[in-house]
C-alpha positions in Angstrom: 21.6 -6.8 -22.1 23.0 -10.2 -21.1 20.6 -12.2 -18.9 21.9 -14.6 -16.2 21.3 -18.4 -16.5 18.9 -18.5 -13.5 16.9 -15.7 -15.0 16.7 -17.6 -18.4 15.5 -20.7 -16.5 12.8 -18.7 -14.7 11.6 -17.1 -18.0 11.4 -20.5 -19.8 9.6 -22.1 -16.9 7.1 -19.2 -16.7 6.5 -19.3 -20.4 5.9 -23.0 -20.5 3.4 -22.9 -17.5 1.5 -20.0 -19.0 1.3 -21.6 -22.4 -0.1 -24.8 -20.9 -2.7 -22.8 -19.0 -3.6 -20.8 -22.1 -4.4 -24.0 -24.0 -6.6 -25.7 -21.4 -8.3 -22.8 -19.6 -11.8 -22.2 -20.8 -12.6 -18.7 -22.2 -13.6 -15.9 -19.8 -16.3 -13.3 -20.4 -13.9 -10.5 -21.1 -11.7 -12.5 -23.5 -14.5 -13.5 -25.8 -15.8 -9.9 -25.9 -12.3 -8.6 -26.6 -12.0 -11.2 -29.4 -14.8 -9.3 -31.2 -12.5 -6.2 -31.2 -10.5 -8.1 -33.8 -13.5 -8.4 -36.0 -14.3 -4.7 -35.7 -10.9 -3.1 -36.0 -11.0 0.6 -35.3 -8.8 3.5 -33.9 -10.2 2.8 -30.4 -13.2 1.3 -28.6 -15.9 2.4 -26.2 -14.5 0.7 -23.2 -10.8 0.3 -23.9 -7.9 1.6 -26.1 -7.1 -0.4 -29.3 -4.1 -2.6 -28.5 -6.1 -5.4 -26.8 -7.5 -6.1 -30.3 -4.0 -6.9 -31.6 -3.2 -8.9 -28.5 -6.3 -11.1 -29.0 -5.9 -11.2 -32.8 -2.3 -12.1 -33.2 -2.7 -15.8 -32.8 -5.9 -15.9 -34.8 -4.4 -14.0 -37.7 -1.3 -16.2 -37.7 -3.1 -19.5 -37.5 -6.6 -18.8 -38.9 -8.0 -20.7 -35.9 -10.3 -19.3 -33.2 -9.5 -21.2 -30.0 -8.7 -20.3 -26.4 -5.0 -20.6 -27.1 -4.9 -18.6 -30.3 -6.6 -15.6 -28.7 -4.1 -15.8 -25.8 -0.8 -16.3 -27.7 -0.3 -12.5 -27.8 -0.7 -12.1 -24.0 1.6 -15.1 -23.2 4.3 -13.6 -25.4 3.9 -10.1 -24.2 4.2 -11.1 -20.5 7.5 -12.8 -21.3 8.7 -9.5 -22.7 7.2 -7.8 -19.6 9.3 -10.0 -17.4 12.5 -9.4 -19.4 12.1 -5.6 -19.2 11.3 -5.8 -15.5 14.4 -7.9 -15.0 16.5 -5.4 -16.9 15.1 -2.4 -15.0 15.7 -4.1 -11.7 19.2 -5.0 -12.6 20.0 -1.5 -13.8 18.6 -0.1 -10.5 19.7 -2.6 -7.9 22.0 -5.3 -9.5 21.9 -8.9 -10.6 20.9 -10.4 -7.3 17.9 -8.2 -6.9 16.9 -8.6 -10.6 16.8 -12.4 -10.3 14.8 -12.4 -7.1 12.4 -9.9 -8.6 11.9 -12.0 -11.7 11.3 -15.1 -9.5 8.6 -13.2 -7.5 6.9 -11.8 -10.6 6.8 -15.3 -12.1 5.3 -16.7 -8.9 2.6 -14.2 -7.8 -0.7 -15.8 -9.1 -2.6 -12.7 -10.2 0.3 -11.5 -12.3 0.5 -14.8 -14.1 -3.2 -14.9 -14.7 -4.2 -11.3 -15.4 -1.1 -10.2 -17.2 0.3 -13.4 -18.7 -2.5 -15.9 -19.5 -5.8 -14.2 -20.0 -6.3 -11.8 -22.9 -6.9 -8.4 -21.3 -5.9 -4.8 -21.9 -3.3 -5.3 -19.2 -1.1 -7.5 -21.5 0.0 -4.6 -23.6 -0.1 -2.1 -20.7 2.4 -4.0 -18.7 4.7 -4.8 -21.6 5.1 -1.1 -22.4 5.1 -0.2 -18.7 8.1 -2.4 -18.0 9.9 -1.3 -21.2 9.3 2.3 -20.2 10.6 1.7 -16.6 13.8 0.1 -18.0 14.4 3.1 -20.3 13.7 5.5 -17.4 16.1 3.6 -15.1 18.8 3.8 -17.8 18.0 7.5 -18.4 17.9 8.7 -14.8 20.7 6.5 -13.4 23.5 6.3 -16.0 26.7 4.4 -15.1 28.6 7.6 -14.2 26.8 9.1 -11.3 29.6 11.6 -10.3 28.4 14.1 -12.9 25.3 16.2 -12.8 22.3 14.6 -14.5 21.6 15.9 -18.1 18.5 14.8 -20.0 19.1 12.8 -23.2 17.1 11.5 -26.1 15.7 8.7 -23.9 13.3 11.2 -22.4 11.6 11.3 -25.8 11.6 7.5 -25.9 9.9 7.5 -22.5 7.1 9.7 -23.9 6.7 7.3 -26.8 6.4 4.2 -24.5 4.0 6.0 -22.2 1.8 6.6 -25.2 1.9 2.9 -26.2 1.1 2.0 -22.6 -1.9 4.3 -22.9 -3.0 2.5 -26.1 -3.0 -0.6 -24.0 -5.0 0.7 -21.1 -5.8 4.1 -19.7 -3.6 3.3 -16.7 -0.8 4.6 -19.0 -1.7 8.1 -18.0 -0.8 7.2 -14.4 2.6 5.8 -15.5 3.4 9.2 -17.2 2.1 11.0 -14.1 4.3 8.9 -11.8 7.4 9.6 -13.9 6.6 13.4 -13.8 6.1 13.2 -10.0 9.6 11.6 -9.7 11.2 14.3 -11.6 9.4 16.9 -9.5 10.4 15.4 -6.2 14.0 14.6 -7.1 16.2 17.7 -7.1 18.8 16.0 -9.2 16.3 15.1 -11.9 14.1 18.1 -11.8 16.0 19.6 -14.8 14.3 17.0 -17.0 11.0 18.9 -16.6 12.5 21.9 -18.4 14.4 20.0 -21.1 13.7 20.2 -24.8 13.6 16.4 -24.8 10.6 16.6 -22.6 8.8 18.7 -25.2 9.7 16.0 -27.7 8.3 13.3 -25.3 5.0 15.2 -24.9 4.8 15.5 -28.7 5.4 11.8 -29.1 2.9 10.9 -26.4 0.2 13.0 -28.1 1.0 11.5 -31.5 1.0 7.9 -30.1 -2.2 8.5 -28.2 -3.9 10.2 -31.2 -6.0 7.1 -32.2 -7.8 7.1 -28.9 -8.1 10.9 -28.9 -9.4 11.0 -32.4 -11.9 8.2 -31.9 -13.3 9.9 -28.8 -13.5 13.3 -30.5 -15.5 11.6 -33.2 -17.8 9.9 -30.7 -18.6 12.6 -28.2 -15.8 11.5 -25.8 -17.8 8.4 -25.0 -14.9 6.3 -23.8 -13.5 9.0 -21.4 -17.0 9.7 -20.1 -17.7 6.0 -19.5 -14.4 5.2 -17.7 -14.5 8.4 -15.6 -18.1 7.7 -14.7 -17.1 4.3 -13.2 -15.0 6.1 -10.6 -17.9 8.2 -9.3 -19.0 7.2 -5.8 -22.5 5.8 -5.8 -22.7 5.7 -2.0 -20.9 6.9 1.1 -17.4 5.7 2.2 -17.5 2.2 3.8 -14.5 1.0 5.8 -15.7 -2.6 5.6 -15.6 -2.4 1.8 -12.1 -1.0 2.1 -11.0 -3.9 4.3 -12.5 -6.4 1.9 -10.6 -4.7 -1.0 -7.3 -5.0 0.9 -8.0 -8.6 1.9 -8.9 -9.6 -1.7 -5.7 -8.0 -3.0 -3.7 -10.0 -0.4 -5.4 -13.1 -1.7 -4.8 -12.4 -5.3 -1.1 -11.6 -4.6 -0.9 -14.5 -2.2 -0.3 -13.4 1.4 3.4 -14.4 1.6 4.0 -11.8 -1.2 1.1 -9.4 -0.6 2.0 -8.6 3.1 5.7 -7.9 2.3 4.7 -5.7 -0.7 2.5 -3.5 1.6 5.3 -3.5 4.2 8.1 -2.5 1.9 6.0 0.3 0.3 4.9 1.7 3.6 8.4 1.6 5.0 9.8 3.6 2.0 7.0 6.2 2.3 7.7 6.5 6.0 11.4 7.2 5.2 10.4 10.0 2.9 7.9 11.4 5.3 10.5 11.4 8.1 13.0 13.3 6.0 15.5 10.5 5.6 15.6 10.7 1.9 18.0 12.7 -0.1 15.0 14.4 -1.7 14.0 16.3 1.5 17.5 17.1 2.8 18.8 20.5 1.8 22.5 19.5 2.2 23.1 16.4 0.2 26.5 16.0 1.9 24.5 14.6 4.9 24.1 11.4 2.9 26.7 9.3 1.2 26.5 9.3 -2.6 25.5 5.6 -2.5 22.7 6.1 0.0 21.4 9.1 -1.9 21.5 7.2 -5.2 19.7 4.2 -3.7 16.9 6.2 -2.2 16.4 8.1 -5.5 16.1 4.7 -7.3 13.5 3.6 -4.8 11.6 6.8 -5.2 11.4 6.2 -8.9 9.7 2.8 -8.3 7.5 4.3 -5.6 6.3 7.2 -7.7 5.1 5.0 -10.6 3.6 2.3 -8.3 2.2 3.7 -5.0 -0.3 6.2 -6.4 -1.9 3.3 -8.3 -2.3 0.7 -5.6 -3.0 3.1 -2.8 -5.4 5.2 -4.9 -7.5 2.3 -6.3 -7.4 0.5 -2.9 -8.8 3.7 -1.3 -11.5 3.8 -4.0 -12.5 0.3 -2.9 -14.2 2.0 0.0 -16.9 3.6 -2.1 -17.0 1.6 -5.4 -16.4 -2.0 -6.4 -13.0 -2.1 -8.1 -11.7 -4.9 -10.3 -8.5 -6.7 -9.4 -6.7 -5.5 -12.5 -7.2 -1.8 -11.5 -4.6 -1.7 -8.8 -2.4 -4.7 -9.7 -0.1 -2.6 -12.0 0.9 -0.7 -8.9 1.7 -3.8 -7.0 3.6 -5.1 -10.0 5.9 -2.1 -9.9 6.3 -2.2 -6.2 7.6 -5.8 -6.6 10.9 -4.3 -7.6 11.2 -2.7 -4.1 10.3 -6.1 -2.6 13.0 -7.7 -4.7 15.6 -5.2 -3.4 14.6 -5.8 0.2 14.7 -9.6 -0.3 18.2 -9.3 -1.8 19.4 -7.5 1.3 18.0 -10.1 3.6 19.4 -12.9 1.4 23.0 -11.7 2.1 22.4 -12.3 5.9 19.8 -15.0 5.8 19.9 -16.9 2.5 18.1 -19.9 3.9 15.1 -17.7 4.9 14.7 -16.2 1.4 15.1 -19.6 -0.2 12.5 -21.1 2.0 10.2 -18.1 1.5 10.3 -18.3 -2.3 10.3 -22.1 -2.7 7.7 -22.5 0.0 5.4 -19.9 -1.7 5.9 -21.6 -5.1 5.3 -25.1 -3.7 1.9 -23.9 -2.3 0.9 -21.7 -5.2 1.7 -24.1 -8.1 -0.6 -26.9 -6.9 -3.4 -24.4 -6.2 -3.2 -23.0 -9.7 -3.0 -26.5 -11.2 -6.1 -27.6 -9.2 -7.9 -24.5 -10.3 -7.0 -25.2 -14.0 -8.0 -28.8 -13.7 -11.3 -27.9 -12.1 -12.2 -25.2 -14.7 -11.4 -27.7 -17.5 -12.5 -31.0 -16.0 -14.6 -30.2 -12.9 -12.5 -32.2 -10.5 -14.3 -30.7 -7.4 -17.7 -30.5 -9.0 -20.5 -32.7 -7.5 -21.8 -35.1 -10.2 -18.7 -34.7 -12.5 -17.3 -37.8 -14.0 -13.9 -36.4 -13.1 -14.7 -35.4 -9.5 -12.3 -36.3 -6.7 -14.1 -38.0 -3.8 -17.4 -37.3 -5.4 -16.9 -33.6 -5.6 -17.5 -30.8 -3.1 -19.2 -28.0 -5.1 -22.5 -27.8 -6.9 -22.2 -26.6 -10.5 -25.0 -24.0 -9.9 -22.9 -22.4 -7.2 -19.6 -22.6 -9.0 -18.5 -19.3 -10.6 -15.9 -21.1 -12.6 -18.7 -22.4 -14.9 -18.8 -18.9 -16.3 -15.6 -19.8 -18.2 -17.3 -21.6 -21.0 -16.0 -24.2 -23.4 -17.0 -22.3 -26.5 -15.8 -25.1 -28.8 -18.9 -27.1 -27.5 -21.2 -24.2 -28.4 -19.7 -24.0 -31.9 -19.8 -27.7 -32.4 -23.6 -27.8 -31.6 -24.2 -25.6 -34.7 -22.0 -27.9 -36.8 -23.4 -31.3 -35.6 -27.1 -30.5 -35.2 -28.8 -30.3 -38.7 -31.7 -28.2 -37.4 -29.4 -25.6 -35.7 -27.1 -25.6 -38.7 -30.1 -24.8 -41.0 -31.5 -22.2 -38.7 -28.2 -20.4 -38.4 -27.8 -20.5 -42.2 -31.3 -18.9 -42.7 -30.8 -16.2 -40.1 -29.5 -12.8 -41.3 -27.8 -12.1 -37.9 -27.4 -13.3 -34.4 -28.0 -11.3 -31.2 -27.9 -11.7 -27.4 -29.2 -9.8 -24.4 -25.9 -9.2 -22.7 -22.6 -7.9 -24.2 -20.5 -10.6 -22.5 -22.8 -13.4 -23.7 -22.8 -11.8 -27.2 -19.0 -12.0 -27.1 -19.1 -15.7 -26.2 -21.6 -16.4 -29.0 -19.6 -14.3 -31.4 -16.4 -16.1 -30.7 -18.2 -19.5 -30.9 -19.9 -18.9 -34.3 -17.4 -16.5 -35.9 -16.0 -19.3 -38.2 -19.6 -20.0 -39.2 -19.8 -16.5 -40.7 -22.7 -14.6 -39.0 -22.9 -11.1 -37.8 -23.4 -10.9 -34.0 -24.8 -8.0 -32.1 -26.4 -7.2 -28.7 -29.7 -5.7 -27.8 -29.5 -4.3 -24.3 -29.2 -1.0 -22.4 -25.5 -1.7 -21.8 -24.2 -2.2 -25.3 -20.5 -1.4 -24.9 -18.7 -1.7 -28.2 -21.6 -3.1 -30.0 -23.2 0.3 -30.1 -20.4 1.4 -32.5 -20.0 -1.7 -34.6 -23.4 -1.3 -36.4 -26.4 1.0 -36.6 -29.7 0.2 -34.9 -31.5 0.4 -38.3 -29.3 -2.2 -39.9 -31.3 -5.1 -38.6 -34.9 -3.9 -39.2 -36.8 -6.4 -41.5 -34.2 -9.1 -41.0 -34.6 -12.5 -39.3 -32.3 -13.6 -36.5 -31.3 -16.1 -33.9 -31.4 -15.0 -30.3 -28.8 -16.9 -28.3 -28.4 -16.3 -24.6 -27.4 -18.2 -21.5 -29.6 -19.2 -18.6 -27.1 -17.3 -16.3 -28.2 -14.1 -18.0 -31.6 -14.9 -19.3 -33.6 -13.4 -16.4 -33.9 -9.6 -16.1 -35.4 -8.0 -13.0 -37.0 -5.3 -15.2 -39.1 -7.8 -17.1 -41.6 -10.3 -15.6 -40.9 -12.7 -18.4 -37.4 -12.9 -20.1 -38.8 -12.5 -23.6 -40.8 -9.4 -22.7 -37.6 -7.5 -23.3 -38.1 -7.9 -27.0 -41.9 -7.7 -27.2 -42.9 -5.5 -30.0 -39.5 -5.6 -31.7 -39.9 -8.9 -33.5 -43.0 -10.4 -35.2 -42.3 -13.8 -33.6 -39.8 -15.1 -31.0 -39.8 -18.9 -30.6 -37.6 -21.2 -28.7 -36.0 -23.9 -30.8 -33.3 -25.5 -28.7 -31.2 -25.6 -25.5 -27.5 -26.2 -26.0 -25.9 -27.7 -22.9 -22.3 -27.0 -22.2 -20.9 -30.0 -20.3 -18.0 -30.4 -17.9 -17.2 -33.8 -16.5 -20.3 -35.2 -18.3 -22.6 -32.8 -16.5 -24.3 -29.8 -18.0 -22.9 -26.7 -16.2 -24.3 -24.0 -18.6 -27.3 -23.9 -20.9 -27.5 -21.7 -23.9 -31.2 -21.3 -25.1 -31.7 -20.6 -28.8 -34.7 -18.7 -30.2 -35.8 -18.0 -33.7 -36.7 -14.3 -34.1 -38.3 -13.1 -37.3 -38.5 -10.5 -38.6 -37.3 -7.4 -36.7 -40.0 -4.7 -36.8 -38.2 -1.7 -35.5 -34.8 -0.7 -34.2 -34.0 -1.6 -30.6 -33.3 1.6 -28.7 -29.7 2.6 -27.9 -28.6 4.9 -25.1 -25.5 5.8 -26.9 -23.7 5.1 -30.2 
């Protein structure tokens, strides 16, 4: 398991960069909401499996502090492990040169750094166990001695265990297991694994590991499975323009100098299979040399666990709006194929590969740093004290303002005597949106008040309390101007008309960046609650 010096240097650089970003980057909607998972530990949750609670909670439990960095420590550490296992898997399959190049690419692609390695998301745990599983699979299916027939070993059972843990991170773990099964089905050499006793053990371990999610859903009318599957149901006809936008956005997230080669190498491998040039479709394996046959089998392993995900979710982009994290695990896996292709080119054109990698990094790093400085300081925001050349972007049009400095929100309830007293008198706090409720909950959690959400889309809040729990109690209603308006109600407060005896605005809390207010959090006194707010589920 020895790691080359260049690989160690890349790992250390990547860890340092992600840690700095994790400290200074303001908290996103999802992260604040997932932090509340840590305050409501359970077998699983309405919208995700349980491991994101441990990812978000690790730093908080270790330090006792609730900050952007502490809720991200788990993700930063896990992505370092993800890179190590990916490096080991690539080295096992394709050698040291490919492994180092693959590691450099994975450490440079911006969306991988942000979604898998900085922000607290379900993908942190998913990709850690995904890469660990891929390394074990590479070791299992391609042992050092390739002259003998393949015989399944105990590692098959370990693969089942790791797929189960990946599933506990995110439901994409099912696709990982399906991809490994597809590989065994297509590869005649490895098809014997499907009929092995170790596979039965793998299935058993997968079920046992996944049991918290299965048990929670069985207890709650399969709510999570119904919710996630419902998001994939087309709401309109297929639209090629939406598909094109999905593809272009993915290229942007990956950065074009990596995104285009990723698509190209994947298409080329699929074309080879379709044209019958793979050992898998040739009846007489003697037509191929052993090394060619082995290499194509290795590529097929990567393709089976990657292509169905990024092709499938990209195709779905033609009829529904998909999130970037939905298809990125597939592109992450396909990066091993890109690394293998780059290693071949490097042997003939080393300068080209060096310029490609360094050139991409030299462009990406400043862009990421500019983005980080803008989110934290507002360096391109018009009216900001820190603006460069007076700024170029109005705060009201800037989506980065949605990443809120929650320390400011918390400090308002500490420094303002009136707000401090009102919070102390309130029995609970609520908001009108589950994302905002997450932000409020993370901001005031150290101040010790129960936070909930009253809305038609409750997500996990529907299972963290009962609707009747709040009747007869006083509250503070905290929202943000960004989510205050609701098209269903002429006046924002009409949403709660009849549910509270009184609802009175007491303050506006400005969240400032560069000396300018970029978000406003209105605060209302609500007292007392007259009847339960209706819940569509829970």
